[in-house]
CHARMM internal coordinates of N, CA and C (Angstrom, degrees):
IC EDIT
DIST 1 N 1 CA 1.4423
DIST 1 CA 1 C 1.5230
ANGL 1 N 1 CA 1 C 110.65
DIST 1 C 2 N 1.3502
ANGL 1 CA 1 C 2 N 116.91
DIHE 1 N 1 CA 1 C 2 N -48.03
DIST 2 N 2 CA 1.4570
ANGL 1 C 2 N 2 CA 118.95
DIHE 1 CA 1 C 2 N 2 CA -178.79
DIST 2 CA 2 C 1.5221
ANGL 2 N 2 CA 2 C 111.75
DIHE 1 C 2 N 2 CA 2 C -70.11
DIST 2 C 3 N 1.3193
ANGL 2 CA 2 C 3 N 116.74
DIHE 2 N 2 CA 2 C 3 N -32.39
DIST 3 N 3 CA 1.4650
ANGL 2 C 3 N 3 CA 120.06
DIHE 2 CA 2 C 3 N 3 CA 177.59
DIST 3 CA 3 C 1.5258
ANGL 3 N 3 CA 3 C 110.14
DIHE 2 C 3 N 3 CA 3 C -64.76
DIST 3 C 4 N 1.3247
ANGL 3 CA 3 C 4 N 117.18
DIHE 3 N 3 CA 3 C 4 N -37.35
DIST 4 N 4 CA 1.4531
ANGL 3 C 4 N 4 CA 122.11
DIHE 3 CA 3 C 4 N 4 CA 177.91
DIST 4 CA 4 C 1.5271
ANGL 4 N 4 CA 4 C 110.55
DIHE 3 C 4 N 4 CA 4 C -64.00
DIST 4 C 5 N 1.3310
ANGL 4 CA 4 C 5 N 117.31
DIHE 4 N 4 CA 4 C 5 N -41.88
DIST 5 N 5 CA 1.4646
ANGL 4 C 5 N 5 CA 121.78
DIHE 4 CA 4 C 5 N 5 CA 179.45
DIST 5 CA 5 C 1.5217
ANGL 5 N 5 CA 5 C 110.41
DIHE 4 C 5 N 5 CA 5 C -65.63
DIST 5 C 6 N 1.3158
ANGL 5 CA 5 C 6 N 117.08
DIHE 5 N 5 CA 5 C 6 N -47.37
DIST 6 N 6 CA 1.4674
ANGL 5 C 6 N 6 CA 121.23
DIHE 5 CA 5 C 6 N 6 CA -178.95
DIST 6 CA 6 C 1.5251
ANGL 6 N 6 CA 6 C 110.71
DIHE 5 C 6 N 6 CA 6 C -63.12
DIST 6 C 7 N 1.3146
ANGL 6 CA 6 C 7 N 117.83
DIHE 6 N 6 CA 6 C 7 N -42.60
DIST 7 N 7 CA 1.4696
ANGL 6 C 7 N 7 CA 120.73
DIHE 6 CA 6 C 7 N 7 CA 178.78
DIST 7 CA 7 C 1.5191
ANGL 7 N 7 CA 7 C 111.34
DIHE 6 C 7 N 7 CA 7 C -63.59
DIST 7 C 8 N 1.3193
ANGL 7 CA 7 C 8 N 117.21
DIHE 7 N 7 CA 7 C 8 N -38.48
DIST 8 N 8 CA 1.4601
ANGL 7 C 8 N 8 CA 120.47
DIHE 7 CA 7 C 8 N 8 CA 179.01
DIST 8 CA 8 C 1.5194
ANGL 8 N 8 CA 8 C 111.35
DIHE 7 C 8 N 8 CA 8 C -67.81
DIST 8 C 9 N 1.3325
ANGL 8 CA 8 C 9 N 117.04
DIHE 8 N 8 CA 8 C 9 N -38.21
DIST 9 N 9 CA 1.4663
ANGL 8 C 9 N 9 CA 119.93
DIHE 8 CA 8 C 9 N 9 CA 178.67
DIST 9 CA 9 C 1.5231
ANGL 9 N 9 CA 9 C 111.46
DIHE 8 C 9 N 9 CA 9 C -70.97
DIST 9 C 10 N 1.3294
ANGL 9 CA 9 C 10 N 117.63
DIHE 9 N 9 CA 9 C 10 N -33.86
DIST 10 N 10 CA 1.4635
ANGL 9 C 10 N 10 CA 120.88
DIHE 9 CA 9 C 10 N 10 CA 178.09
DIST 10 CA 10 C 1.5220
ANGL 10 N 10 CA 10 C 110.69
DIHE 9 C 10 N 10 CA 10 C -71.67
DIST 10 C 11 N 1.3183
ANGL 10 CA 10 C 11 N 118.14
DIHE 10 N 10 CA 10 C 11 N -30.87
DIST 11 N 11 CA 1.4645
ANGL 10 C 11 N 11 CA 121.61
DIHE 10 CA 10 C 11 N 11 CA -179.58
DIST 11 CA 11 C 1.5285
ANGL 11 N 11 CA 11 C 112.69
DIHE 10 C 11 N 11 CA 11 C -67.14
DIST 11 C 12 N 1.3283
ANGL 11 CA 11 C 12 N 117.29
DIHE 11 N 11 CA 11 C 12 N -23.62
DIST 12 N 12 CA 1.4644
ANGL 11 C 12 N 12 CA 121.26
DIHE 11 CA 11 C 12 N 12 CA -178.83
DIST 12 CA 12 C 1.5281
ANGL 12 N 12 CA 12 C 109.63
DIHE 11 C 12 N 12 CA 12 C -126.09
DIST 12 C 13 N 1.3369
ANGL 12 CA 12 C 13 N 117.72
DIHE 12 N 12 CA 12 C 13 N 76.78
DIST 13 N 13 CA 1.4672
ANGL 12 C 13 N 13 CA 120.00
DIHE 12 CA 12 C 13 N 13 CA -172.54
DIST 13 CA 13 C 1.5251
ANGL 13 N 13 CA 13 C 113.92
DIHE 12 C 13 N 13 CA 13 C -68.62
DIST 13 C 14 N 1.3212
ANGL 13 CA 13 C 14 N 118.55
DIHE 13 N 13 CA 13 C 14 N -31.45
DIST 14 N 14 CA 1.4654
ANGL 13 C 14 N 14 CA 119.72
DIHE 13 CA 13 C 14 N 14 CA -178.31
DIST 14 CA 14 C 1.5180
ANGL 14 N 14 CA 14 C 110.44
DIHE 13 C 14 N 14 CA 14 C -69.36
DIST 14 C 15 N 1.3265
ANGL 14 CA 14 C 15 N 117.52
DIHE 14 N 14 CA 14 C 15 N -46.72
DIST 15 N 15 CA 1.4650
ANGL 14 C 15 N 15 CA 120.18
DIHE 14 CA 14 C 15 N 15 CA 178.46
DIST 15 CA 15 C 1.5253
ANGL 15 N 15 CA 15 C 111.92
DIHE 14 C 15 N 15 CA 15 C -65.95
DIST 15 C 16 N 1.3170
ANGL 15 CA 15 C 16 N 116.78
DIHE 15 N 15 CA 15 C 16 N -36.59
DIST 16 N 16 CA 1.4586
ANGL 15 C 16 N 16 CA 120.22
DIHE 15 CA 15 C 16 N 16 CA 178.95
DIST 16 CA 16 C 1.5194
ANGL 16 N 16 CA 16 C 110.86
DIHE 15 C 16 N 16 CA 16 C -65.92
DIST 16 C 17 N 1.3347
ANGL 16 CA 16 C 17 N 116.97
DIHE 16 N 16 CA 16 C 17 N -43.98
DIST 17 N 17 CA 1.4666
ANGL 16 C 17 N 17 CA 119.31
DIHE 16 CA 16 C 17 N 17 CA 179.63
DIST 17 CA 17 C 1.5167
ANGL 17 N 17 CA 17 C 111.04
DIHE 16 C 17 N 17 CA 17 C -67.47
DIST 17 C 18 N 1.3358
ANGL 17 CA 17 C 18 N 118.32
DIHE 17 N 17 CA 17 C 18 N -37.80
DIST 18 N 18 CA 1.4724
ANGL 17 C 18 N 18 CA 120.49
DIHE 17 CA 17 C 18 N 18 CA 175.28
DIST 18 CA 18 C 1.5230
ANGL 18 N 18 CA 18 C 111.45
DIHE 17 C 18 N 18 CA 18 C -63.21
DIST 18 C 19 N 1.3155
ANGL 18 CA 18 C 19 N 116.28
DIHE 18 N 18 CA 18 C 19 N -41.84
DIST 19 N 19 CA 1.4580
ANGL 18 C 19 N 19 CA 121.28
DIHE 18 CA 18 C 19 N 19 CA 179.60
DIST 19 CA 19 C 1.5279
ANGL 19 N 19 CA 19 C 111.38
DIHE 18 C 19 N 19 CA 19 C -62.20
DIST 19 C 20 N 1.3302
ANGL 19 CA 19 C 20 N 116.46
DIHE 19 N 19 CA 19 C 20 N -48.60
DIST 20 N 20 CA 1.4666
ANGL 19 C 20 N 20 CA 120.83
DIHE 19 CA 19 C 20 N 20 CA -178.30
DIST 20 CA 20 C 1.5281
ANGL 20 N 20 CA 20 C 110.42
DIHE 19 C 20 N 20 CA 20 C -65.95
DIST 20 C 21 N 1.3299
ANGL 20 CA 20 C 21 N 117.44
DIHE 20 N 20 CA 20 C 21 N -43.97
DIST 21 N 21 CA 1.4555
ANGL 20 C 21 N 21 CA 120.98
DIHE 20 CA 20 C 21 N 21 CA 179.70
DIST 21 CA 21 C 1.5213
ANGL 21 N 21 CA 21 C 111.33
DIHE 20 C 21 N 21 CA 21 C -63.13
DIST 21 C 22 N 1.3180
ANGL 21 CA 21 C 22 N 117.21
DIHE 21 N 21 CA 21 C 22 N -45.49
DIST 22 N 22 CA 1.4590
ANGL 21 C 22 N 22 CA 121.73
DIHE 21 CA 21 C 22 N 22 CA 179.23
DIST 22 CA 22 C 1.5319
ANGL 22 N 22 CA 22 C 111.05
DIHE 21 C 22 N 22 CA 22 C -61.33
DIST 22 C 23 N 1.3131
ANGL 22 CA 22 C 23 N 116.34
DIHE 22 N 22 CA 22 C 23 N -44.02
DIST 23 N 23 CA 1.4587
ANGL 22 C 23 N 23 CA 120.64
DIHE 22 CA 22 C 23 N 23 CA 179.49
DIST 23 CA 23 C 1.5238
ANGL 23 N 23 CA 23 C 111.47
DIHE 22 C 23 N 23 CA 23 C -62.93
DIST 23 C 24 N 1.3337
ANGL 23 CA 23 C 24 N 117.10
DIHE 23 N 23 CA 23 C 24 N -45.41
DIST 24 N 24 CA 1.4640
ANGL 23 C 24 N 24 CA 120.16
DIHE 23 CA 23 C 24 N 24 CA -178.16
DIST 24 CA 24 C 1.5261
ANGL 24 N 24 CA 24 C 112.22
DIHE 23 C 24 N 24 CA 24 C -68.80
DIST 24 C 25 N 1.3226
ANGL 24 CA 24 C 25 N 118.31
DIHE 24 N 24 CA 24 C 25 N -36.92
DIST 25 N 25 CA 1.4684
ANGL 24 C 25 N 25 CA 120.51
DIHE 24 CA 24 C 25 N 25 CA 177.21
DIST 25 CA 25 C 1.5207
ANGL 25 N 25 CA 25 C 110.11
DIHE 24 C 25 N 25 CA 25 C -65.02
DIST 25 C 26 N 1.3140
ANGL 25 CA 25 C 26 N 117.38
DIHE 25 N 25 CA 25 C 26 N -43.51
DIST 26 N 26 CA 1.4647
ANGL 25 C 26 N 26 CA 119.46
DIHE 25 CA 25 C 26 N 26 CA 178.79
DIST 26 CA 26 C 1.5235
ANGL 26 N 26 CA 26 C 111.86
DIHE 25 C 26 N 26 CA 26 C -68.83
DIST 26 C 27 N 1.3216
ANGL 26 CA 26 C 27 N 117.58
DIHE 26 N 26 CA 26 C 27 N -29.17
DIST 27 N 27 CA 1.4514
ANGL 26 C 27 N 27 CA 120.93
DIHE 26 CA 26 C 27 N 27 CA -177.70
DIST 27 CA 27 C 1.5255
ANGL 27 N 27 CA 27 C 112.37
DIHE 26 C 27 N 27 CA 27 C -79.23
DIST 27 C 28 N 1.3338
ANGL 27 CA 27 C 28 N 117.61
DIHE 27 N 27 CA 27 C 28 N -42.72
DIST 28 N 28 CA 1.4570
ANGL 27 C 28 N 28 CA 120.39
DIHE 27 CA 27 C 28 N 28 CA -171.54
DIST 28 CA 28 C 1.5282
ANGL 28 N 28 CA 28 C 115.26
DIHE 27 C 28 N 28 CA 28 C -105.71
DIST 28 C 29 N 1.3147
ANGL 28 CA 28 C 29 N 118.98
DIHE 28 N 28 CA 28 C 29 N -13.83
DIST 29 N 29 CA 1.4591
ANGL 28 C 29 N 29 CA 121.72
DIHE 28 CA 28 C 29 N 29 CA 179.85
DIST 29 CA 29 C 1.5170
ANGL 29 N 29 CA 29 C 109.36
DIHE 28 C 29 N 29 CA 29 C -119.31
DIST 29 C 30 N 1.3049
ANGL 29 CA 29 C 30 N 116.14
DIHE 29 N 29 CA 29 C 30 N 162.67
DIST 30 N 30 CA 1.4640
ANGL 29 C 30 N 30 CA 121.21
DIHE 29 CA 29 C 30 N 30 CA 177.60
DIST 30 CA 30 C 1.5297
ANGL 30 N 30 CA 30 C 109.36
DIHE 29 C 30 N 30 CA 30 C -114.65
DIST 30 C 31 N 1.3447
ANGL 30 CA 30 C 31 N 117.66
DIHE 30 N 30 CA 30 C 31 N 83.72
DIST 31 N 31 CA 1.4735
ANGL 30 C 31 N 31 CA 119.02
DIHE 30 CA 30 C 31 N 31 CA 178.42
DIST 31 CA 31 C 1.5287
ANGL 31 N 31 CA 31 C 109.74
DIHE 30 C 31 N 31 CA 31 C -70.21
DIST 31 C 32 N 1.3352
ANGL 31 CA 31 C 32 N 117.11
DIHE 31 N 31 CA 31 C 32 N 164.34
DIST 32 N 32 CA 1.4684
ANGL 31 C 32 N 32 CA 119.94
DIHE 31 CA 31 C 32 N 32 CA 175.68
DIST 32 CA 32 C 1.5356
ANGL 32 N 32 CA 32 C 110.96
DIHE 31 C 32 N 32 CA 32 C -56.01
DIST 32 C 33 N 1.3261
ANGL 32 CA 32 C 33 N 115.08
DIHE 32 N 32 CA 32 C 33 N 155.88
DIST 33 N 33 CA 1.4612
ANGL 32 C 33 N 33 CA 121.02
DIHE 32 CA 32 C 33 N 33 CA -169.72
DIST 33 CA 33 C 1.5258
ANGL 33 N 33 CA 33 C 112.51
DIHE 32 C 33 N 33 CA 33 C -58.68
DIST 33 C 34 N 1.3262
ANGL 33 CA 33 C 34 N 118.20
DIHE 33 N 33 CA 33 C 34 N -51.04
DIST 34 N 34 CA 1.4676
ANGL 33 C 34 N 34 CA 119.84
DIHE 33 CA 33 C 34 N 34 CA -175.90
DIST 34 CA 34 C 1.5288
ANGL 34 N 34 CA 34 C 111.09
DIHE 33 C 34 N 34 CA 34 C -68.76
DIST 34 C 35 N 1.3226
ANGL 34 CA 34 C 35 N 116.86
DIHE 34 N 34 CA 34 C 35 N -35.17
DIST 35 N 35 CA 1.4650
ANGL 34 C 35 N 35 CA 119.77
DIHE 34 CA 34 C 35 N 35 CA 176.15
DIST 35 CA 35 C 1.5204
ANGL 35 N 35 CA 35 C 110.72
DIHE 34 C 35 N 35 CA 35 C -66.71
DIST 35 C 36 N 1.3341
ANGL 35 CA 35 C 36 N 117.13
DIHE 35 N 35 CA 35 C 36 N -37.91
DIST 36 N 36 CA 1.4614
ANGL 35 C 36 N 36 CA 119.43
DIHE 35 CA 35 C 36 N 36 CA 178.66
DIST 36 CA 36 C 1.5288
ANGL 36 N 36 CA 36 C 111.08
DIHE 35 C 36 N 36 CA 36 C -68.91
DIST 36 C 37 N 1.3407
ANGL 36 CA 36 C 37 N 117.92
DIHE 36 N 36 CA 36 C 37 N -33.60
DIST 37 N 37 CA 1.4687
ANGL 36 C 37 N 37 CA 120.01
DIHE 36 CA 36 C 37 N 37 CA 173.90
DIST 37 CA 37 C 1.5240
ANGL 37 N 37 CA 37 C 111.29
DIHE 36 C 37 N 37 CA 37 C -63.32
DIST 37 C 38 N 1.3154
ANGL 37 CA 37 C 38 N 115.93
DIHE 37 N 37 CA 37 C 38 N -41.95
DIST 38 N 38 CA 1.4653
ANGL 37 C 38 N 38 CA 120.52
DIHE 37 CA 37 C 38 N 38 CA 177.68
DIST 38 CA 38 C 1.5261
ANGL 38 N 38 CA 38 C 110.60
DIHE 37 C 38 N 38 CA 38 C -63.71
DIST 38 C 39 N 1.3263
ANGL 38 CA 38 C 39 N 116.77
DIHE 38 N 38 CA 38 C 39 N -43.98
DIST 39 N 39 CA 1.4611
ANGL 38 C 39 N 39 CA 120.68
DIHE 38 CA 38 C 39 N 39 CA 179.15
DIST 39 CA 39 C 1.5209
ANGL 39 N 39 CA 39 C 111.41
DIHE 38 C 39 N 39 CA 39 C -66.31
DIST 39 C 40 N 1.3274
ANGL 39 CA 39 C 40 N 117.23
DIHE 39 N 39 CA 39 C 40 N -38.55
DIST 40 N 40 CA 1.4596
ANGL 39 C 40 N 40 CA 120.46
DIHE 39 CA 39 C 40 N 40 CA 178.53
DIST 40 CA 40 C 1.5240
ANGL 40 N 40 CA 40 C 110.95
DIHE 39 C 40 N 40 CA 40 C -66.21
DIST 40 C 41 N 1.3311
ANGL 40 CA 40 C 41 N 117.28
DIHE 40 N 40 CA 40 C 41 N -38.84
DIST 41 N 41 CA 1.4632
ANGL 40 C 41 N 41 CA 120.47
DIHE 40 CA 40 C 41 N 41 CA 175.65
DIST 41 CA 41 C 1.5195
ANGL 41 N 41 CA 41 C 111.85
DIHE 40 C 41 N 41 CA 41 C -62.98
DIST 41 C 42 N 1.3300
ANGL 41 CA 41 C 42 N 116.51
DIHE 41 N 41 CA 41 C 42 N -40.03
DIST 42 N 42 CA 1.4665
ANGL 41 C 42 N 42 CA 120.12
DIHE 41 CA 41 C 42 N 42 CA 177.12
DIST 42 CA 42 C 1.5286
ANGL 42 N 42 CA 42 C 110.54
DIHE 41 C 42 N 42 CA 42 C -66.31
DIST 42 C 43 N 1.3297
ANGL 42 CA 42 C 43 N 116.47
DIHE 42 N 42 CA 42 C 43 N -38.80
DIST 43 N 43 CA 1.4622
ANGL 42 C 43 N 43 CA 120.28
DIHE 42 CA 42 C 43 N 43 CA 178.32
DIST 43 CA 43 C 1.5262
ANGL 43 N 43 CA 43 C 111.09
DIHE 42 C 43 N 43 CA 43 C -64.34
DIST 43 C 44 N 1.3183
ANGL 43 CA 43 C 44 N 117.38
DIHE 43 N 43 CA 43 C 44 N -41.48
DIST 44 N 44 CA 1.4645
ANGL 43 C 44 N 44 CA 120.55
DIHE 43 CA 43 C 44 N 44 CA 177.03
DIST 44 CA 44 C 1.5275
ANGL 44 N 44 CA 44 C 111.41
DIHE 43 C 44 N 44 CA 44 C -64.10
DIST 44 C 45 N 1.3206
ANGL 44 CA 44 C 45 N 116.65
DIHE 44 N 44 CA 44 C 45 N -41.92
DIST 45 N 45 CA 1.4602
ANGL 44 C 45 N 45 CA 120.51
DIHE 44 CA 44 C 45 N 45 CA 178.60
DIST 45 CA 45 C 1.5166
ANGL 45 N 45 CA 45 C 112.21
DIHE 44 C 45 N 45 CA 45 C -62.30
DIST 45 C 46 N 1.3308
ANGL 45 CA 45 C 46 N 116.68
DIHE 45 N 45 CA 45 C 46 N -43.95
DIST 46 N 46 CA 1.4689
ANGL 45 C 46 N 46 CA 119.69
DIHE 45 CA 45 C 46 N 46 CA 178.35
DIST 46 CA 46 C 1.5250
ANGL 46 N 46 CA 46 C 111.18
DIHE 45 C 46 N 46 CA 46 C -67.52
DIST 46 C 47 N 1.3287
ANGL 46 CA 46 C 47 N 116.93
DIHE 46 N 46 CA 46 C 47 N -35.53
DIST 47 N 47 CA 1.4599
ANGL 46 C 47 N 47 CA 119.93
DIHE 46 CA 46 C 47 N 47 CA 178.02
DIST 47 CA 47 C 1.5227
ANGL 47 N 47 CA 47 C 110.81
DIHE 46 C 47 N 47 CA 47 C -64.57
DIST 47 C 48 N 1.3293
ANGL 47 CA 47 C 48 N 116.46
DIHE 47 N 47 CA 47 C 48 N -43.08
DIST 48 N 48 CA 1.4622
ANGL 47 C 48 N 48 CA 119.44
DIHE 47 CA 47 C 48 N 48 CA 178.31
DIST 48 CA 48 C 1.5275
ANGL 48 N 48 CA 48 C 111.41
DIHE 47 C 48 N 48 CA 48 C -66.18
DIST 48 C 49 N 1.3347
ANGL 48 CA 48 C 49 N 116.90
DIHE 48 N 48 CA 48 C 49 N -36.76
DIST 49 N 49 CA 1.4577
ANGL 48 C 49 N 49 CA 120.19
DIHE 48 CA 48 C 49 N 49 CA 177.93
DIST 49 CA 49 C 1.5216
ANGL 49 N 49 CA 49 C 110.99
DIHE 48 C 49 N 49 CA 49 C -64.69
DIST 49 C 50 N 1.3431
ANGL 49 CA 49 C 50 N 116.35
DIHE 49 N 49 CA 49 C 50 N -47.84
DIST 50 N 50 CA 1.4565
ANGL 49 C 50 N 50 CA 119.28
DIHE 49 CA 49 C 50 N 50 CA 179.32
DIST 50 CA 50 C 1.5255
ANGL 50 N 50 CA 50 C 111.17
DIHE 49 C 50 N 50 CA 50 C -65.30
DIST 50 C 51 N 1.3202
ANGL 50 CA 50 C 51 N 117.95
DIHE 50 N 50 CA 50 C 51 N -35.77
DIST 51 N 51 CA 1.4569
ANGL 50 C 51 N 51 CA 120.38
DIHE 50 CA 50 C 51 N 51 CA 177.58
DIST 51 CA 51 C 1.5187
ANGL 51 N 51 CA 51 C 111.86
DIHE 50 C 51 N 51 CA 51 C -64.35
DIST 51 C 52 N 1.3204
ANGL 51 CA 51 C 52 N 116.21
DIHE 51 N 51 CA 51 C 52 N -39.45
DIST 52 N 52 CA 1.4731
ANGL 51 C 52 N 52 CA 120.60
DIHE 51 CA 51 C 52 N 52 CA 178.39
DIST 52 CA 52 C 1.5263
ANGL 52 N 52 CA 52 C 110.36
DIHE 51 C 52 N 52 CA 52 C -71.61
DIST 52 C 53 N 1.3298
ANGL 52 CA 52 C 53 N 116.88
DIHE 52 N 52 CA 52 C 53 N -38.19
DIST 53 N 53 CA 1.4503
ANGL 52 C 53 N 53 CA 121.37
DIHE 52 CA 52 C 53 N 53 CA -177.75
DIST 53 CA 53 C 1.5367
ANGL 53 N 53 CA 53 C 110.72
DIHE 52 C 53 N 53 CA 53 C -69.25
DIST 53 C 54 N 1.3310
ANGL 53 CA 53 C 54 N 116.86
DIHE 53 N 53 CA 53 C 54 N -39.40
DIST 54 N 54 CA 1.4580
ANGL 53 C 54 N 54 CA 119.68
DIHE 53 CA 53 C 54 N 54 CA -177.14
DIST 54 CA 54 C 1.5124
ANGL 54 N 54 CA 54 C 112.24
DIHE 53 C 54 N 54 CA 54 C -80.10
DIST 54 C 55 N 1.3074
ANGL 54 CA 54 C 55 N 117.70
DIHE 54 N 54 CA 54 C 55 N -38.92
DIST 55 N 55 CA 1.4707
ANGL 54 C 55 N 55 CA 124.88
DIHE 54 CA 54 C 55 N 55 CA -178.26
DIST 55 CA 55 C 1.5346
ANGL 55 N 55 CA 55 C 111.06
DIHE 54 C 55 N 55 CA 55 C 40.56
DIST 55 C 56 N 1.3176
ANGL 55 CA 55 C 56 N 115.03
DIHE 55 N 55 CA 55 C 56 N 64.38
DIST 56 N 56 CA 1.4628
ANGL 55 C 56 N 56 CA 120.74
DIHE 55 CA 55 C 56 N 56 CA -176.53
DIST 56 CA 56 C 1.5208
ANGL 56 N 56 CA 56 C 112.33
DIHE 55 C 56 N 56 CA 56 C -67.49
DIST 56 C 57 N 1.3318
ANGL 56 CA 56 C 57 N 116.86
DIHE 56 N 56 CA 56 C 57 N -35.45
DIST 57 N 57 CA 1.4621
ANGL 56 C 57 N 57 CA 120.80
DIHE 56 CA 56 C 57 N 57 CA -176.77
DIST 57 CA 57 C 1.5156
ANGL 57 N 57 CA 57 C 108.71
DIHE 56 C 57 N 57 CA 57 C -107.42
DIST 57 C 58 N 1.3019
ANGL 57 CA 57 C 58 N 116.96
DIHE 57 N 57 CA 57 C 58 N 101.87
DIST 58 N 58 CA 1.4686
ANGL 57 C 58 N 58 CA 120.96
DIHE 57 CA 57 C 58 N 58 CA -179.40
DIST 58 CA 58 C 1.5268
ANGL 58 N 58 CA 58 C 108.75
DIHE 57 C 58 N 58 CA 58 C -92.03
DIST 58 C 59 N 1.3077
ANGL 58 CA 58 C 59 N 114.66
DIHE 58 N 58 CA 58 C 59 N 125.87
DIST 59 N 59 CA 1.4759
ANGL 58 C 59 N 59 CA 120.21
DIHE 58 CA 58 C 59 N 59 CA -178.63
DIST 59 CA 59 C 1.5184
ANGL 59 N 59 CA 59 C 109.06
DIHE 58 C 59 N 59 CA 59 C -99.41
END
COOR INIT
IC SEED 1 N 1 CA 1 C
IC BUILD
């Protein structure tokens, strides 16, 4: 399971680096409110994309 996640993140380095950078900026810095809303929306979008791409729980 973890190997599948790591391989998927390595296959898309630009999205992975954007995701990690966005998460760390929102976690450790206090950007302006509207910019942080924009960044949070981008983080949610990337999270949903990675969740759909990985599909860890198959029903």
